[in-house]
N, C-alpha and C positions, 0 to 999 in steps of 0.2 A: 504494500500500500504506500501512500504518499508520505506517511510519517505524521500526518495531521490526525488528531483524534476525531473519530467519526461523530457527526452531528446526528444524534438519534431523533428522527422525526417520524419513524415508522411505528407500527404497532408492536407490542411485546412479542407476538408470534414471529413477526418479521425479524426482530432483533435476534431472537433465538435461532431462527433459520440461518441468518448470516453468521452468528457465532459458531454454529455447528459446522457449516461449510468451511469456515476459515480454519477451525481446529482440525478438521479432516484433511484439508489441503496441507497444513503444516506437518501432520503426522505421516501422510502418505509420501510426501516429498523426502522424508528421512528414513522410510522403511526400505528394505531390499525389495526390488521389483517383484520377485517371485512371491514374497510374503504378502505384499499388497494385493496382488491378483488372486492368490489363494484365499485371502480373507474376504474377497468379494462374494464368495459362495455362501458362507453362513450369514454374512451381513445382509445380502440380498434376500435370502430366505426369511430372515427376521423382519426386514422391512415389509415384505409381502404379508406376513401374519399380523403386523401392527397397523396396516392401512387397508381395512376391508373394503372401503368405498372405492378407493383407487384400484384395488385388485379386481373389484367387480367390473370396473371400466375395461381393464385389460382382458378379462375373460370375455366380455361382450365383443371387443375388437377381434379377439381370436376366433370367436364363434362365427363371425362373418367370413374370416379367411378360411377356416376349416369347418365348413358346413357339415352338420350332423355328426360332429365328433363328440364322443362321450364326455360327460362332465369331468370325470377324473383326469382325462388327458388334458383338458383345458386348464384345470387347476394346476397340474404339474407344469404345463408350459407357462402359465402366468408367473409361477415362482422363477422359472428360468428367465423370463423377461426382466424381472427385478434384478436378477443376478447380472444380466447383460447391462442394465442401467448402472449398476454399481461398478462394473468394469469400465464403463464409459467415464465415470468420475475419477477412477484411478488413472486412466489415460490423461484426463484433463489436468489433474493435480500434479502429475509427473512431467507435464509437457515442457516447462522451462528448462528442465535438466536434460532433455533429449537433444541430441545433435541431429539435424535434418539429414546429414549424410548417412548416419547410422539407420535412420528410418528407411531411407531409400534402399540401402544395401542389404539390410538384415531383417526389417520388420514389415515393410509395405511393398507390395508388388502391384503394378498397374497393368490392366488389360484394356486395350483400345485407347491408350493415351494419345495415339496419333489423331483420333477424332477431335480431341480438344486442342492440341497444338496446331492442327490445320485450321481450325476455326479461329483461333487467336491470330494466326498469321494473316488471315484474310483482312483483318483490320476493321471489321464492322461491329465489334463488340461481341462478347459471349456471356450468356447467362447459364451458369451451371446450376441445374435444378437437382436437388438431392432431398433426402429424407432423414428422419431420426432413425438410423439403422446401422447396425454393425459397430464400427469403430470410427465414427466421422471425424473425431479430433485427430486421430492418427493420419487419416487421409488428408485432412486440411493442411497439417504441418508438413507432411511429406511433399506436398505440392511445391513448397519452396525449393526442395532439392531438385525438382523437375524444372526449375526456372519460372515458376508461375507465382503470381501474387494476386490475391483476390480482395475485393471489397465485399465484406460479409454483412448482410443485414441481419440483425439480431433481435430477439424478442426482448422487450423492456422487462427488467426485473426489479423487484422491490425486496428490500430497501436499496437505495442507490449504491450503498457500500458493497452489496452483493454483486450488483451489475459491474462495479469497478473491479472487483476481484476476478470475476469471470473474464472480463475484457482483457485484463492484464495477463491472465494465463493463456487465453486463446490467441492473443496477438504477440506471443513471445517470439515468434520467428518471422514477423514482418507483415502479416496480413493486417488490413485496416478494417476494424469492426465499427459499424455505425448502427445505432438503434433504429428500428422501424419507425417511421413518422415522416413529417414534412422534410426535416433536415436530411434524414437518411435517403429519402426519395431523390432529393436534389443531387446528393453525392452519387447515387446510383446512376441517374440519368447522365450526369457529366462524365462518369467513368465509361459508360457504354458508348456514348457519342465520341469519346476519344479513342475507342477501340480496345478498351480494357475489359477485364473479366469480373463478373459479379457472381457471388454464390448466394442462392436462396434455398431455404428449407421449405418444402411445399406440400408436406403431408398432413398439416394441421391448419384449419381455418381459425387462427387465433383471434383475428379481429371481427369475425362473424359476418363478413361482407363478401364471402366467396360465391362461387357458382355451384348450383346443384347439378351433379353429374353422377353417373353410375360408377361405383367402386366395389369390386368383388360382387357385382350383380345387384347391389342395393344402392339407391340414391342417397347421397349426402353432400354436404357443402365442402368444396375444396378451394384453396386460395387460387386467385387468378392473376396474382401479381407478375409472375414470370411471363405469362402470355401477353399481358397488357404492356409490359416493358418491351418485349420483342416487337410487338406491333408498333409501338411509339418510336423505337430507335432502329429497327432493322437488324437487331442482334440475333445471333443464332441461339438456340436452346440445346444444351448438351445435358443429358441425364447422366448422373454419376451416383453410383451406389457402392458403399463399402460393406465388407463382410468379414467378420472375425473367423479365422480358420482354426482348426483343432490344434495346430502346432503353436498357436499364439500370434502368428503373423496376421496381417490385414491384407485383404485383396480388394482393390478398387477397380470397378468396371466403368469405363466411359463408353457410352453408347453413341451411335451415329446421330447427327443432328435431327431434332424432331421436325418432321414435315408438317407445316401449319396449313390449315384450311383458310382460303381467302376468297369468299364468294361475293364479298361486298356487303353482306348482311352482318353488321358488327356484332350484334347480340348472339346470333346463331353461331357465327364463327368463333366467338369467345367460348361459348359452351362446348362446341365440338373440339376445340384445341385443348381446353382444360381436361376434357374427358380423355383425349389422346395421351396427355401427359400423365394423368393418373393411372391409365392402363399400363404404362411403361413400368410402374413400380410393382404391379401385382405379381409377376413371376418371381421377383426377388423376395417378396414377403412370403409367398407360398413355400419357397425353398427352405428358408430358415425363419419361421415366424417368431421364434423365441428371441430373435435379434432385433425385433421392431421395438424401439425404445420409447414407446408412447404410453403414458399412464393416464391420459385423458380419453374420454369416450369419443370416437371418431364418428360413429353413426348416431346422430341426434335427429329428433323429428324436424323435418325441414318442409317449408311450404312448397 
């Protein structure tokens, strides 16, 4: 942190949340890596048992992915989701001590990286659309070793001290993080129009103003920001998904650019393109649903 004492203006729950994350970050940074990752298993299981409401959200999400799966299987997978989330935080808390060259050479492998580098070289701007899946922090930081630098739109967090902590960890190797909002939108547009790369996480409609599209066969709201930005700037959309492998490494798949519909009907084109983007994520989630790091309910009643 900056060394200045935090000005606590948030609720006691937010203060406790910040204190817990800061303590965990300090502890994990000083533990041997193997111990920190091994501890994620019991800690994740404990967190699942202590948060029944959020666990019910996870089970509901999994039931849409794995239709007609028995409840015991969904319950077991929901615990594994929590364990994946805990590993994600281990990745995040250890990030400043990682060397990007080590990530590239030993811990992260890229598949289809040429799709991204070719799109960047074209100079029209690139939107990397990804989701809360696998080991996204590992993939983000390894990108620096591939010669890539992103502007990353982030979800606003409370209290501000927690947002500052996460920003400091995630920007440890040179990416620019900007909170979603008017200011972040201006930075994003400027970056794309200059031919730069922007990373957006697009599997949760955080602001509640997304587009209703089918996702795993059932309609729900999905964010439309990536498609709107591509329409406004002419940037390409590249889908990128990370996956944690059994040997502890991370695999990052970069897909070919998303082909966008352009019939001249803006509303219908937007819905069709958001649906195309959402469909790109379905095979990845089906393959390893326990690595989908979402604890909020995705399928909510939508008009």
